C-alpha positions as CSV (number, residue, x, y, z in Angstrom):
1,X,20.4,0.5,-3.2
2,X,21.4,-1.3,-6.3
3,X,21.0,0.2,-9.7
4,X,17.7,-0.8,-11.1
5,X,16.0,-1.1,-7.7
6,X,13.0,1.2,-8.1
7,X,10.6,1.6,-5.3
8,X,7.6,3.7,-5.9
9,X,5.9,5.1,-2.8
10,X,2.8,7.2,-2.5
11,X,3.3,9.7,0.3
12,X,1.1,12.7,0.8
13,X,2.0,15.9,2.4
14,X,2.2,15.5,6.1
15,X,1.3,18.0,8.8
16,X,4.0,18.7,11.3
17,X,2.9,19.5,14.8
18,X,4.1,22.7,16.5
19,X,6.5,23.6,13.8
20,X,7.3,27.0,12.2
21,X,6.8,25.1,8.9
22,X,3.3,23.5,9.3
23,X,3.7,21.0,6.4
24,X,6.4,19.2,4.5
25,X,6.2,18.7,0.8
26,X,6.0,15.2,-0.7
27,X,9.3,15.9,-2.4
28,X,11.0,16.8,0.9
29,X,9.6,13.8,2.7
30,X,10.7,11.5,-0.2
31,X,14.2,12.8,0.1
32,X,14.3,12.1,3.8
33,X,12.9,8.6,3.2
34,X,15.4,7.9,0.4
35,X,18.3,9.0,2.6
36,X,17.2,6.8,5.5
37,X,16.5,3.8,3.1
38,X,20.1,4.2,1.8
39,X,21.4,4.3,5.3
40,X,19.6,1.0,6.1
41,X,21.0,-0.5,2.9
42,X,24.5,0.4,3.9
43,X,24.0,-0.8,7.5
44,X,23.0,-4.2,6.1
45,X,26.3,-4.4,4.2
46,X,25.0,-3.2,0.8
47,X,23.3,-6.5,0.1
48,X,20.7,-6.2,-2.7
49,X,17.2,-7.6,-2.7
50,X,15.8,-5.6,0.2
51,X,15.0,-2.3,-1.3
52,X,11.3,-2.4,-0.7
53,X,11.8,-3.4,3.0
54,X,14.4,-0.7,3.4
55,X,12.0,1.9,1.9
56,X,9.0,0.9,4.0
57,X,11.2,0.8,7.2
58,X,12.6,4.2,6.3
59,X,9.0,5.6,5.8
60,X,8.1,4.3,9.2
61,X,11.1,5.9,10.8
62,X,10.7,9.2,9.1
63,X,7.0,9.5,9.6
64,X,7.4,8.5,13.2
65,X,9.9,11.3,13.7
66,X,7.9,14.0,12.0
67,X,4.3,12.8,12.7
68,X,4.8,11.4,16.2
69,X,3.4,8.0,15.0
């Protein structure tokens, strides 16, 4: 994401099903979302102006992977 692109997201601790670690901290979840959002940004050719969409899509992907949604 471009410098200055700031995306604030409110993410609560999520419960993971059938895991040895029954929950994931907000910080851990945010790190995974940030990493995925950056991957989406790179995949799109590093074009700015889509940081919010990248973040929201990354949240959907990460939550779907860990929450089964």
